[in-house]
C-alpha positions as CSV (number, residue, x, y, z in Angstrom):
1,M,66.6,-65.7,80.9
2,N,65.2,-64.4,77.6
3,Y,66.1,-61.4,75.6
4,N,64.2,-60.3,72.5
5,V,66.3,-58.8,69.7
6,H,64.0,-56.5,67.7
7,P,64.2,-55.7,64.0
8,C,65.2,-52.2,62.9
9,A,64.6,-50.5,59.5
10,T,68.1,-49.1,59.3
11,A,71.3,-49.7,61.2
12,P,71.9,-47.3,64.1
13,S,74.8,-44.9,63.4
14,L,78.2,-46.0,64.6
15,A,78.4,-42.7,66.3
16,A,75.1,-43.2,68.1
17,N,75.0,-42.9,71.9
18,W,73.0,-44.9,74.4
19,N,70.1,-42.4,74.4
20,D,70.0,-42.0,70.6
21,P,66.4,-42.5,69.4
22,S,67.5,-45.4,67.1
23,W,68.0,-47.5,70.2
24,S,64.6,-46.8,71.7
25,I,63.0,-50.0,70.3
26,A,65.7,-52.2,71.8
27,E,65.3,-53.9,75.2
28,T,67.9,-53.2,77.8
29,L,69.9,-56.3,79.0
30,E,71.8,-56.1,82.3
31,I,75.0,-58.1,82.1
32,K,75.1,-60.3,85.2
33,N,77.3,-63.2,84.0
34,F,81.1,-63.0,84.0
35,R,83.8,-65.4,83.1
36,P,85.2,-67.2,86.1
37,E,88.8,-66.1,85.4
38,S,87.8,-62.4,85.5
39,S,88.5,-60.2,88.5
40,A,86.0,-59.6,91.3
41,H,85.4,-56.1,89.9
42,H,82.1,-56.2,87.9
43,P,80.9,-52.7,86.9
44,Q,77.3,-52.1,86.1
45,T,77.0,-53.0,82.4
46,S,74.1,-53.0,80.0
47,A,73.6,-53.9,76.4
48,R,71.0,-53.3,73.6
49,L,70.8,-55.3,70.4
50,L,68.9,-54.8,67.1
51,F,69.0,-56.6,63.8
52,N,68.2,-56.0,60.1
53,D,69.3,-57.5,56.8
54,A,72.7,-55.9,57.2
55,G,73.4,-57.7,60.4
56,L,73.3,-57.6,64.2
57,H,73.8,-54.2,65.9
58,G,74.8,-53.7,69.5
59,I,75.7,-51.0,72.0
60,F,77.1,-51.3,75.5
61,R,77.0,-49.0,78.5
62,A,79.4,-49.6,81.3
63,R,79.5,-47.5,84.4
64,D,82.9,-47.7,86.0
65,R,85.2,-45.3,87.8
66,Y,88.3,-47.3,87.0
67,V,88.8,-47.3,83.2
68,R,92.0,-48.6,81.7
69,C,92.9,-48.2,78.0
70,T,96.6,-48.7,77.1
71,R,96.4,-50.9,74.0
72,Q,96.1,-49.0,70.7
73,N,97.1,-51.4,67.9
74,Y,95.4,-54.1,65.9
75,F,95.8,-57.5,67.6
76,D,96.9,-56.0,70.9
77,D,95.8,-57.8,74.1
78,I,92.8,-55.5,74.6
79,W,91.2,-57.9,77.0
80,K,93.9,-56.7,79.5
81,D,92.3,-53.2,79.3
82,S,88.8,-52.3,80.6
83,C,86.5,-53.9,78.0
84,V,83.2,-55.6,77.2
85,E,83.0,-58.2,74.4
86,F,80.4,-59.7,72.3
């Protein structure tokens, strides 16, 4: 599998959503690989990546009807909540 990360002139806004025009030049990657110790629940998840001199920029879109978010502090075990990681 290959995924091309395209350059962008400016970093997308941190408040940008999936359909923001700043992400229109990015390819969409469907997440199909999961850690073996994860559960059998694998919601449809996509990602887009861009880069520029400031760094690598990414956005995720997860479609799930079961979302859990209980951790709220730095260094909490957020992996126990619903999450995607990069």
